[in-house]
N, C-alpha and C positions, 0 to 999 in steps of 0.2 A: 194814852199817847205812846206808850212804849211797846215793847215786843209782844206783850199779851194781846193787844188789839191787832197788831200787825199780822199775826199768824192767820187771820181770817181773810186777808185780801186776796182776791183772785181776779185776774184780768178777764176781759171779755172778748167778743168776736171781732173779726175784721169786717169792714164794710167798704165796698167799692164806690167811689164817688165819680160821677161822670161830668167832665168839664167840656164846655164848648169853647174852643180856642179862638180868641180874637186876633192874636198875632203870634207869629212863630219867632222864637229867638234861639240863637245858638247857645250851647251849654256854657255857663259862666265858669271861668278858670280862676280859682283863687278867691279868697274871702272878699276882696274889694269889689270884684266884678259881680259876685253873687249878691252882695249887699245892694248894689245898684239895681240888679235885676228884680229883686223882690221889694223894691221901695214903694211901689204903687199898690193898687187894689186889684190888679188883673193877674189871673193865673196864666202863665205862659208855658206852653209845651216845649220842652228842650230837645227831646229825642223821641224817635218813633217807638211807642209802646206796642204791645201785642194788638190792642184794639185802638184803631185810629181815633185821635183826638180824645183819648181817655187818660186819666191819671189817678192813681190811688195815692191820695195825700199821705196816707199812713204807712206807705212802703218806701223806705229810704234809709238814710244814715245820718249820723251827726258829724258835722264838719266844723273845724275851727274858723272863727270869723271875728276879726278885730273890731268890727263895728258893733258887736254885742258886748254887754247887755243893752237892752233898750231903754233902761232908766237907771238912776242911781238909787239903790235900795236904801242907802243911809238917809236919803232925803224923803223917803215915803213914810207918811205918818200912819199908814193902815196895817203895817205888818205886825201880827201877833208874835209874842215872844217864842212860841213854838217853832216859828219859821224864820226868825230873824238871825240867820247864821253869821252874817258879818258883825252885827252888834255883839254877838256872844263869842266872838274871837276865832272864827274859822280862819286859819292861816293861809290855806291854799284857795285862791279865787279863780283858778283856771276854769272851774265848772260854769262860770258866768259867760264864757266866751265861745259857746257852741251854738250852732244854728242847725235846725232840722232841714235836711235837704231831701225832698221827695225824689224818687228815682227818675221820673220822666217829666217833671215840671218844676217851676220855681214857685215857692209859697210866697204870697205877698207879705211884705213886712207890715207889722202892726202899725196902723196910723190912728192914734187916739182921737184926734180931732175929726177925722173922717168917720170913725165909728160913732161918735156922739152926734154928728150931723145927720148920718143915715138913720139913727135911731132916736131922733129928737122927739121928745114927748112920750117915750116908751118906757116900759118897766121890764128889766132883765132880772130874773130870779134864779138863784142857785138853790136847789133842794136836795139835801143829802146830809152826809156825815162830815167829819173833819177834813176829808179830802176835798169836799165841796168848799169848805171854809178856806182851805189852801188855795183853791182856784179863785175864789171870791177876792181874797187879799191880793192876788196877782193882778186881776183885772183892775182893781182900784188903783194900784200903783201905776199900771200902764196908762190909765186914763188921766189920773191926776198929774202925771209927769207931762202929758201932752196939753192938758187944759187945766192949769192950776187956778182957775177962777173961783167963783163962789161954790163951795162944797159944804153940804150939811149932813150930819149924821144923827139919826134918832132911832130909838127903840120903840117899835110900834106893837100894839097888842090887839088882837082880834080873837074873840071866843076863847079867852084865856091863853092864847098862843102868842108868844112874843117873837119878834124877828127884827133884824137890823136892816134899816133902809138908808142908803147913802145916795144923796141927790146932787147931781151936777146941775146947779140952778140955771146956768146960762143956756143949757140945752133941755132942761126939764126931763133929764134922763135919770131914772131911779135904778140903782143896782142893789139887789136885795139878797140877803142870806137867810134862808129858812131852814133851821136845823131839823132833820128828820132821819133818825137812825135806821128805820126799817121801811119808810114810806107809808106803810100801813099803821093803824092806830095802836097806842097803848092807853088803856083806860083803867082808872082806879075803881074797883068794885069791892063788895063786901069781903070777898075771899082774898083780895090782894090786887096787884097790878096784872092786867090781862093783855097780852099781845093778840090783837084781833086780825087774823090773816085776811079776813074778807071785808074790812072796813077802811075807808079813807075819808075821814071827815075834814081833814086839813085841805082837801082839794078845793073847797069853796074859796079859800084864800089864794091858792096857787093859780087858779084859772083866771085871776084878774091880771096876770102878767102877760106881756106880749112875746117874751122869749123865756122858755123854761129849760133849764139844764139840770137833769136829774142824775144822781149818782147813788149807788146802793151796793151793799154786800159786806162791808167792813165789820158790822156788828153782829152778823148772823151766827158767828161761831163763838160768841162770848158766853162764858158760863160763870157760875159762882157769884161772888160779890160784884163783879163787873157787868153782870147781866141785869138790865133795867126792868125786868118783868118777872112775875112769879108763876104765871100760867099762860098757856097758848090756847086760843079758841080757833078751831078750824071747822067751819060749818057750825053745826049745833053742838059739837063736842068740845069740851074743855078738858085739857090734859096738863099734867105738870111739865111735860117736855115731849119732844118728838124729834125725829130725824131733821137736822137743820137744813140739809139740802132740799128735802121735801117741803119744809116750811118756807124756804126761800122761793121755791117754785110757786107755791100757793100765793104768797104775797105778791110776786111778780105778775101772776095772772090777774090778781085784783087791780094792780096798777095799770096793766094794758087795757083792761076793761074800762077803767076810769078815763084813760086818755081817749079812748074811742067814743065814749058816750057823753063825757062831760066837757071836753075841751072844744072850743070853737076854732077849728083849724084855719078858718078864713082870717082870724085875728091873731092867733098864737102859734108860734113855731116851737116845736118840741124837740129837744135833744136828750139823748141818754149817753152819758159819758162812762166809758169803761173804767173800772177801778185800776189804778196804777200799781206798779210792781212794788214788792218789798225786797230787801237785800240783806238777809241774815244768814244765808247759806251759800258760801263761795263755790260749792260744787255746781250750783246752778249756772254760774258764768265761767267755770273752768279754773277755779282756785280752791281746791279741796282744803279743808281745814280752816278757812276764813269764816268767822262767825258773825261778822257785822260789816258795816260800810265805813268804819272809822278812817281807814287809811286809803280809801278809794279816791283817786284824783282824776281819772280819765274814764270815758265811756267804754262800754264793750265795743270792740272793733267790728265793723260790718253791719249787716242789716237784719240779722236773725239772732235769737237768744237761745243758747244751748238747751235750756230746760224746757223749751216749748210752752204750749198753752194748756192750762188745766181744765177740768171738767166743766165748771160754770160757764166757760165760753160757749159751749154747746147749748146750755140752758137758756142763756140770754138770746143767742142767735135763733133758737127755736121759737122763743116767745115773740120776738120782734118780727120774725118771718110770717107769723100767723096774723099779724095786725093788718087791718084794712085801711087804717088812717096813717098819714106820714109821720114817722119819727126818724130823725137823722141820728146815726150812731157815731159818736166821737171816739174812734178806736185808738186811744192813746196807749194801749197795752204794750206793744212791742217797743215803741219809741221810748217808753218809760222804763221798760225792762233793761234797755241798753244803758240807762243812766244810773249805774251803781254809785256814781260819784255825786249825785244830786241831792242827797238827803242831809238833814242837819247833823246826823250822828250825835256827838256830845255837845255840839255848838248850838244850844238852844237854851231858853230861859229856865228849863227844868233840870238841865244838866244830865238827864237820862239819855241812854242810847236809843236814838230814834232813826231807824232805817225804813220807816213806813211813810212819813210825811216828807215834804220837799222844801228846800230853801226857797225863799222869795227875796229877790229875784232868782230865777232859775228855770227849771223844767216847766212849772205851771204856766210861765209866760208863753211857752210854745203851745200848750193846750188852748190858751186864749187866742193865740195867733191862728190856730186852726179854726176855732169858732168864728173868728173875724172873717176868714176866707169864705166860710160857708154862708155867713150872713150878708156880707157886703160886696163880695167880688162879682162883677158883672159877667165873669166867665164861668160861674158856678151854677150848675143846675140844682 
């Protein structure tokens, strides 16, 4: 959970989302007008972008908004101690009052009841590492604040794999967290634990969901005791180790093949969420000498991050571009890079310095607000 794991996070590519505009509105001035503009489920174009009636939801900036946060995190029973910054004494809470403002449109405000009604009887599954867990906690808080009726939690096991299922009984909506550090399999064999780059057996469980949100990369750089495998199998060859970027590429190729051949795209919507930023090096955002996020209280100003985007962005972009079946990319990279103030730092249940994960409430609520826009907004293709 600390800095060792964080060094492996790399953000991913940008993706342009095309919106069909149902009504045109003038640009909101100030937090109060902006909150009113994004209160529904419709994406509204504010000013003329380069391409008519288009809006890149992931291009924008953070603005102060007194109508945020969208829920009281102290009242949410689903926040793990890693992410519960207020409970563990974070003194500055200004980080809760920022809203993501796309450049050319208003993002609809998250409406938990509408989300549940639109997805009634459906299964929403997060598949990935602790950043997926971060996201999972956020969605549960957003939904339970809006619809605090009958909610049950259980640990379900299929084929020796356990995962958490939270059911909003009044809507028969299941929100599921399936932990998978690499997406591909790790199996115990005679020689030890083998990371199999060409195998995804857990997919039989995943494809039962109606919405799948994948996340991957955080664990690929782990070495030593923190590495949960002993050997890597790539094709028919088993080795003690290999270039981790090459291994990531091979595992990602296996995942794309699985999505194309095993998922019923008439039933299931697939999303791949970019890994969010880490903030241990102040040089990346213009503060040389800063070694963590402890004293950060405001976002990076503007719409771009000085450090730019790293190599794995191109890897994921290339893999998704080759796919023949639809996968929507939740490109939270830059908007998360800008939020150097959004991490737990020392205000978590472990008291370690964490500039990898995110406070809940906080930045992950925006990740789910973007997911909401893509799932339920009538103005979204």
